[in-house]
C-alpha positions in Angstrom: -34.0 -43.3 -17.2 -31.8 -43.5 -14.1 -31.4 -40.5 -11.8 -28.0 -40.1 -10.2 -27.6 -38.4 -6.9 -24.8 -35.9 -6.4 -21.6 -37.3 -4.9 -19.0 -35.5 -2.9 -15.3 -35.7 -3.0 -13.7 -34.4 0.2 -10.3 -34.6 1.8 -8.3 -32.8 4.4 -5.7 -30.2 3.5 -3.3 -28.0 5.4 -3.4 -24.3 4.7 -1.5 -21.3 6.1 -3.7 -18.4 7.3 -2.2 -15.0 7.9 -3.1 -11.4 7.7 -1.6 -9.1 5.0 -1.6 -5.3 4.8 -3.3 -3.5 1.9 -0.3 -2.0 0.2 -2.4 0.5 -1.8 -3.7 2.1 1.5 -0.1 2.5 2.8 1.1 3.9 -0.5 -1.8 6.4 -0.6 -1.3 7.4 3.0 2.4 8.0 2.4 1.7 10.1 -0.6 -0.9 12.1 1.4 1.6 12.6 4.2 4.2 13.9 1.6 1.6 16.3 0.2 0.9 17.6 3.7 4.6 18.1 4.4 5.1 19.9 1.1 2.2 22.3 1.8 3.5 23.0 5.3 7.1 23.7 4.2 5.9 25.8 1.2 3.7 28.1 3.2 5.6 28.1 6.5 8.9 29.4 5.0 8.6 32.2 2.5 11.9 32.2 0.6 10.5 33.0 -2.9 11.3 36.7 -2.8 15.0 36.1 -3.0 17.0 35.2 -6.1 18.2 31.6 -6.3 22.0 31.5 -5.9 22.3 28.5 -8.3 20.1 29.7 -11.2 19.7 33.4 -10.7 15.9 33.1 -11.0 13.1 34.1 -8.6 10.7 31.1 -8.1 7.0 31.7 -7.3 5.4 30.0 -4.3 3.6 27.5 -6.6 6.9 26.5 -8.3 8.5 25.9 -4.9 5.4 23.9 -3.9 5.7 21.8 -7.1 9.4 21.1 -6.4 8.7 20.1 -2.8 5.7 18.0 -3.9 7.8 16.0 -6.3 10.3 15.2 -3.5 8.0 14.6 -0.5 5.3 12.7 -2.3 7.9 10.3 -3.7 9.5 9.9 -0.3 6.1 9.4 1.4 5.1 6.7 -1.0 8.5 5.0 -0.5 8.1 5.3 3.3 4.5 3.9 3.2 5.7 1.0 1.1 8.5 0.3 3.6 6.0 0.4 6.5 3.7 -2.0 4.7 6.6 -4.4 4.1 7.5 -4.3 7.8 3.9 -5.1 8.8 3.9 -7.9 6.2 7.0 -9.5 7.8 5.5 -9.2 11.3 2.3 -10.8 10.1 4.2 -13.6 8.4 5.7 -14.6 11.7 2.2 -14.9 13.2 1.0 -17.2 10.5 -0.9 -20.3 11.5 -1.2 -23.6 9.8 -4.7 -25.2 10.0 -6.3 -28.3 8.7 -9.4 -27.7 6.6 -11.8 -30.1 4.9 -12.0 -29.5 1.2 -15.3 -30.7 -0.2 -16.2 -30.7 -3.9 -19.7 -31.7 -4.9 -19.9 -33.5 -8.2 -23.4 -33.3 -9.7 -24.6 -35.5 -12.5 -26.6 -33.4 -14.9 
């Protein structure tokens, strides 16, 4: 029985190396910022004792918070995504092309 030693197949390749932002982090931070802004606006300005001129209803403070939450969380997520895209464009300009040795070992089992 003949035993074969493993052989290697290697060659040089060119790869592009660059950094990339984590979009999920930017989206979550934008949503958290929107939540914070909604909370500040809800509890800083108390306009819930007056009747709405458009609907004729009096909204509770939690209803006002819900309305502001819908608006500002959406805007915060959009803003976080835009910031992540801007960082991605900046990092794309700083990309470097490098030569790497790709090695694949072929074993004979």
